[in-house]
Backbone bond lengths (Angstrom), bond angles and torsions (degrees), N, CA, C in turn:
res aa  C-N    CA-C-N  psi(-1)  N-CA   C-N-CA  omega(-1)  CA-C   N-CA-C  phi
1 X - - - 1.513 - - 1.589 113.03 -
2 X 1.247 106.98 147.97 1.528 115.02 -179.57 1.462 107.33 -99.60
3 X 1.303 116.18 138.40 1.535 119.56 179.39 1.495 104.24 -85.56
4 X 1.363 117.30 152.93 1.591 118.00 179.80 1.492 101.34 -78.01
5 X 1.434 108.66 154.30 1.500 110.49 -179.74 1.489 113.41 -67.50
6 X 1.364 108.61 150.95 1.476 112.69 -174.69 1.550 109.54 -70.90
7 X 1.316 113.20 123.75 1.548 114.00 -175.23 1.462 115.89 -67.82
8 X 1.401 118.57 -23.93 1.382 124.41 173.83 1.566 111.09 -61.48
9 X 1.315 117.30 -49.54 1.520 123.95 -175.08 1.498 107.06 -67.72
10 X 1.301 121.85 -38.46 1.499 126.59 -175.77 1.578 106.08 -71.93
11 X 1.335 120.43 -33.43 1.434 120.57 179.37 1.563 111.63 -68.65
12 X 1.386 113.20 -34.13 1.585 116.16 -172.93 1.504 105.61 -86.00
13 X 1.342 126.43 -31.02 1.347 126.36 -175.97 1.578 111.87 -87.48
14 X 1.378 116.94 107.91 1.394 120.32 -177.53 1.535 112.25 -66.37
15 X 1.248 115.44 151.74 1.565 120.80 -179.04 1.559 105.62 -67.22
16 X 1.293 115.61 167.97 1.469 123.35 175.89 1.432 109.44 -62.49
17 X 1.317 118.70 -42.45 1.525 119.52 179.64 1.478 111.08 -60.53
18 X 1.364 116.73 -43.50 1.415 118.83 -178.30 1.522 112.32 -67.79
19 X 1.396 117.79 -37.79 1.496 115.77 173.33 1.533 114.19 -64.51
20 X 1.253 117.39 -35.20 1.521 125.85 177.51 1.518 109.11 -62.77
21 X 1.432 112.08 -43.40 1.544 119.38 -177.79 1.543 107.63 -69.06
22 X 1.286 119.34 -40.78 1.534 120.46 179.48 1.463 110.96 -62.62
23 X 1.368 113.88 -46.45 1.517 116.02 -179.99 1.423 112.77 -64.18
24 X 1.284 118.41 -34.79 1.536 117.36 178.58 1.495 112.20 -74.88
25 X 1.262 118.04 -31.82 1.403 123.29 172.13 1.583 115.08 -63.44
26 X 1.311 113.73 -42.70 1.501 118.23 173.54 1.538 112.32 -66.58
27 X 1.306 115.64 -36.47 1.483 121.38 -176.70 1.486 103.07 -70.57
28 X 1.275 123.88 -46.06 1.570 119.98 177.66 1.392 112.60 -62.57
29 X 1.340 120.85 -44.94 1.456 126.46 177.98 1.689 111.14 -56.96
30 X 1.374 110.81 -42.30 1.466 114.43 176.36 1.556 110.41 -65.79
31 X 1.218 123.12 -35.90 1.369 126.22 -175.93 1.621 107.99 -72.28
32 X 1.277 117.27 -42.72 1.481 127.24 176.58 1.614 109.06 -61.96
33 X 1.246 116.43 -50.25 1.503 122.48 179.59 1.479 114.54 -110.54
34 X 1.309 122.88 78.96 1.542 119.39 -175.49 1.490 107.60 -69.12
35 X 1.381 111.49 145.86 1.504 119.73 176.48 1.513 110.50 -66.85
36 X 1.429 116.51 126.00 1.390 121.67 178.75 1.597 107.97 -57.66
37 X 1.393 111.53 143.16 1.420 119.28 -174.60 1.554 109.52 -92.32
38 X 1.319 116.62 -168.54 1.425 123.21 -179.74 1.542 107.42 -67.75
39 X 1.284 119.38 -37.44 1.606 116.57 -177.11 1.466 109.41 -68.43
40 X 1.317 120.60 -29.96 1.406 124.71 178.73 1.631 108.82 -65.00
41 X 1.269 116.63 -43.79 1.418 128.58 178.79 1.526 108.35 -59.36
42 X 1.357 116.36 -52.85 1.422 123.78 -176.22 1.571 110.02 -67.48
43 X 1.258 115.59 -39.06 1.578 120.01 172.58 1.483 113.11 -60.93
44 X 1.362 117.05 -41.42 1.394 120.66 175.48 1.382 119.88 -58.80
45 X 1.539 110.88 -45.23 1.507 120.40 175.36 1.612 108.20 -63.18
46 X 1.289 116.57 -39.20 1.378 114.22 178.04 1.527 118.02 -64.56
47 X 1.444 111.77 -40.38 1.382 120.79 173.11 1.569 113.13 -55.53
48 X 1.258 114.99 -47.38 1.377 124.18 179.21 1.488 112.19 -63.49
49 X 1.200 116.00 -46.29 1.551 123.72 174.63 1.464 108.37 -57.27
50 X 1.284 120.95 -51.93 1.586 122.12 179.33 1.431 110.23 -58.17
51 X 1.427 118.91 -34.64 1.385 115.49 -174.00 1.450 112.70 -76.78
52 X 1.384 121.98 -9.42 1.367 129.82 169.77 1.578 115.16 -88.67
53 X 1.296 111.02 -45.95 1.495 124.41 -177.39 1.495 111.54 -64.51
54 X 1.241 119.55 -52.20 1.490 121.06 178.47 1.456 122.43 -50.13
55 X 1.395 113.59 -54.62 1.448 115.97 176.55 1.600 112.27 -64.52
56 X 1.352 114.46 -36.41 1.535 114.65 175.21 1.502 113.91 -62.17
57 X 1.391 118.35 -43.69 1.520 119.16 177.06 1.453 109.35 -65.92
58 X 1.306 119.06 -41.93 1.518 118.47 179.22 1.495 112.39 -59.40
59 X 1.273 118.85 -44.24 1.456 125.24 173.11 1.423 116.16 -53.07
60 X 1.470 111.90 -51.58 1.378 118.10 178.85 1.654 116.09 -62.44
61 X 1.339 110.52 -41.23 1.413 113.84 175.29 1.434 118.88 -66.79
62 X 1.368 118.49 -31.45 1.366 126.34 178.06 1.597 106.44 -70.15
63 X 1.381 115.72 -43.37 1.332 122.24 178.90 1.538 113.79 -61.24
64 X 1.415 115.74 -41.83 1.415 114.95 179.06 1.551 111.14 -65.12
65 X 1.302 114.70 -41.31 1.541 119.64 176.98 1.465 109.21 -56.18
66 X 1.352 119.44 -44.61 1.472 118.66 -174.20 1.508 111.70 -71.41
67 X 1.374 110.35 -35.81 1.521 113.80 179.09 1.602 110.48 -66.70
68 X 1.264 120.23 -33.38 1.485 121.62 172.59 1.439 115.10 -65.85
69 X 1.323 113.72 -49.69 1.468 117.03 -176.94 1.460 118.99 -84.63
70 X 1.336 120.15 -25.91 1.452 124.93 177.91 1.447 107.19 -130.92
71 X 1.414 123.51 76.37 1.411 124.87 -177.48 1.578 104.05 -69.71
72 X 1.316 110.04 154.05 1.500 117.19 -178.48 1.568 109.53 -163.37
73 X 1.246 114.97 -172.90 1.492 119.42 178.09 1.532 111.27 -71.64
74 X 1.402 120.07 -36.52 1.404 125.79 -174.90 1.509 108.97 -92.76
75 X 1.320 113.65 152.51 1.435 119.43 179.12 1.457 114.79 -97.96
76 X 1.337 118.94 102.90 1.381 127.77 -179.17 1.582 113.65 -60.35
77 X 1.236 113.97 -26.06 1.504 122.30 -179.38 1.558 108.28 -71.52
78 X 1.307 115.29 -48.57 1.576 118.18 -179.68 1.582 106.41 -67.43
79 X 1.209 121.87 -48.83 1.493 132.62 -179.43 1.666 105.52 -49.28
80 X 1.410 112.86 -57.18 1.359 110.94 -171.72 1.452 114.27 -82.97
81 X 1.339 116.85 -11.49 1.506 121.95 179.68 1.541 101.08 -74.93
82 X 1.353 119.69 -48.34 1.397 123.09 179.76 1.528 113.91 -60.12
83 X 1.320 114.08 -39.65 1.477 124.03 178.66 1.441 107.22 -64.64
84 X 1.354 121.45 -48.71 1.508 120.03 174.37 1.435 116.37 -62.13
85 X 1.277 117.53 -39.94 1.490 121.51 174.62 1.527 112.64 -57.19
86 X 1.289 113.84 -45.31 1.483 124.10 179.04 1.540 107.54 -58.96
87 X 1.370 111.72 -55.39 1.528 114.64 176.21 1.434 117.09 -58.59
88 X 1.306 118.55 -34.48 1.346 121.87 -179.67 1.471 114.77 -71.92
89 X 1.276 120.77 -37.62 1.515 128.40 177.93 1.509 105.34 -71.71
90 X 1.269 122.61 -39.25 1.430 122.54 177.23 1.541 106.82 -66.07
91 X 1.148 120.89 -43.23 1.507 124.71 178.68 1.542 111.94 -61.13
92 X 1.379 116.59 -42.56 1.472 116.77 177.52 1.582 109.31 -74.49
93 X 1.258 120.89 -35.06 1.437 120.69 169.06 1.545 118.21 -56.04
94 X 1.245 107.71 -39.24 1.566 115.47 -178.58 1.510 103.38 -70.53
95 X 1.391 119.56 -44.72 1.464 120.26 179.26 1.458 118.05 -57.61
96 X 1.336 114.17 -47.94 1.389 122.49 179.52 1.555 111.64 -62.87
97 X 1.357 116.18 -42.63 1.465 121.25 177.93 1.591 109.52 -59.89
98 X 1.207 113.14 -41.12 1.463 115.38 -178.18 1.503 112.80 -69.34
99 X 1.343 117.28 -37.38 1.406 117.33 176.92 1.537 114.50 -70.32
100 X 1.351 107.00 -36.11 1.651 108.36 177.93 1.474 109.85 -67.35
101 X 1.353 116.11 -34.95 1.451 118.87 179.06 1.559 109.68 -61.79
102 X 1.324 112.39 -45.52 1.553 118.21 -175.42 1.562 106.43 -64.70
103 X 1.342 118.12 -40.18 1.487 119.33 -174.98 1.689 106.73 -69.06
104 X 1.319 109.90 -39.01 1.503 111.10 179.68 1.532 111.72 -64.11
105 X 1.214 115.84 -43.97 1.562 121.80 174.44 1.474 111.39 -56.88
106 X 1.260 115.50 -42.68 1.541 119.32 -177.41 1.677 108.34 -67.99
107 X 1.215 110.34 -36.36 1.543 118.57 179.93 1.545 108.94 -68.01
108 X 1.383 111.02 -43.38 1.582 111.33 179.30 1.520 108.70 -72.06
109 X 1.332 121.37 -31.07 1.437 118.32 172.88 1.546 115.95 -64.06
110 X 1.344 109.60 -36.86 1.441 114.08 179.80 1.552 116.31 -68.84
111 X 1.390 108.41 -34.60 1.524 116.57 -177.82 1.568 105.55 -71.62
112 X 1.331 114.22 -33.80 1.509 115.93 -176.94 1.429 116.59 -69.41
């Protein structure tokens, strides 16, 4: 006598048509959203780097100008350099958080 197929095993194993459909869906999704390459990563690092460098240099430049025209006991260059660096780091953190959020939402949309 033959035993009936185990219902638990047949529920877990998708049919051939289901497997083909899943693979086709993944393939279409991959074509729609190509994986970013090495150049994209390098460009993103450059963009984040410039978002820190520009405010830092602007702060230092403004500080130098203020020190030349309005000398005093405090160093405007140092204060505005640190302020520009802080602003640049906050800007980079904001940019990375926004990109990470967008990638997470895209991943959730793909999974759904």
